[in-house]
C-alpha positions in Angstrom: 123.8 146.0 140.3 125.5 148.0 137.7 124.3 148.3 134.1 125.7 149.8 131.0 124.1 151.8 128.1 124.6 148.8 125.8 121.8 148.8 123.2 121.9 145.0 123.2 120.3 144.9 126.6 123.2 143.3 128.4 124.0 144.4 131.9 127.2 144.1 133.7 127.1 142.7 137.2 131.0 142.5 138.0 133.3 139.7 138.0 133.2 136.2 139.1 136.3 134.1 139.6 136.4 129.8 139.8 137.6 128.8 143.1 139.9 125.9 143.8 137.1 123.4 143.6 135.9 124.8 140.3 132.9 126.6 141.6 131.6 129.9 139.9 129.6 132.2 142.3 126.9 134.1 140.3 126.8 137.8 141.6 123.9 138.3 144.4 122.5 141.2 142.2 122.0 138.9 139.1 120.6 136.1 141.3 118.1 138.3 142.7 117.3 139.8 139.4 116.6 136.6 137.7 115.3 134.9 140.8 118.0 132.1 140.8 117.5 130.0 143.9 119.7 127.3 145.6 119.2 124.2 143.6 118.8 126.0 140.4 120.1 123.6 137.6 122.0 125.1 134.4 123.1 123.5 131.0 126.7 124.6 130.3 127.2 125.3 126.7 130.7 125.9 125.1 130.8 128.5 122.4 134.4 128.5 121.2 136.4 129.9 123.9 133.1 131.1 125.8 130.6 129.5 128.0 127.0 130.1 128.2 124.7 128.9 131.2 121.1 128.2 130.1 118.6 127.7 133.2 117.0 124.5 132.9 113.0 125.2 133.7 111.2 122.6 135.9 108.8 120.1 134.1 105.3 121.3 133.7 102.8 119.4 135.6 99.3 118.6 134.1 96.6 119.5 136.4 93.1 118.5 136.1 89.9 119.1 137.6 88.8 115.5 136.8 86.2 116.9 134.4 86.0 115.9 130.7 85.8 118.5 127.9 82.0 117.6 127.6 81.3 118.4 131.2 82.9 121.6 131.0 81.1 122.7 127.7 82.7 124.5 124.5 82.2 128.0 126.0 84.8 127.4 128.7 87.4 126.5 126.3 86.7 129.5 123.9 86.5 132.0 126.6 89.8 130.8 127.9 91.5 131.3 124.5 90.4 134.6 124.2 91.3 135.6 127.8 94.8 134.3 126.8 95.3 135.2 123.3 92.8 138.0 122.9 89.7 138.3 120.7 90.2 138.1 117.0 
């Protein structure tokens, strides 16, 4: 990976070419840095004469212990909020 001293935080990873089948290979160093794996899906957005690839995040799943709020008690949720967002 080669990075630039660009204050915008942009990093250059080299060139990529479209092959005869329309495929674009993302440089390995960038795939490694962003943890892009086989099967990762992107939305392709046109911005004038440029394109932008936006990674689609997997859908979140709700996980439940089977207990309702009354069984947990108010303190469990209050403590979780403080642990996540800090005490105020």
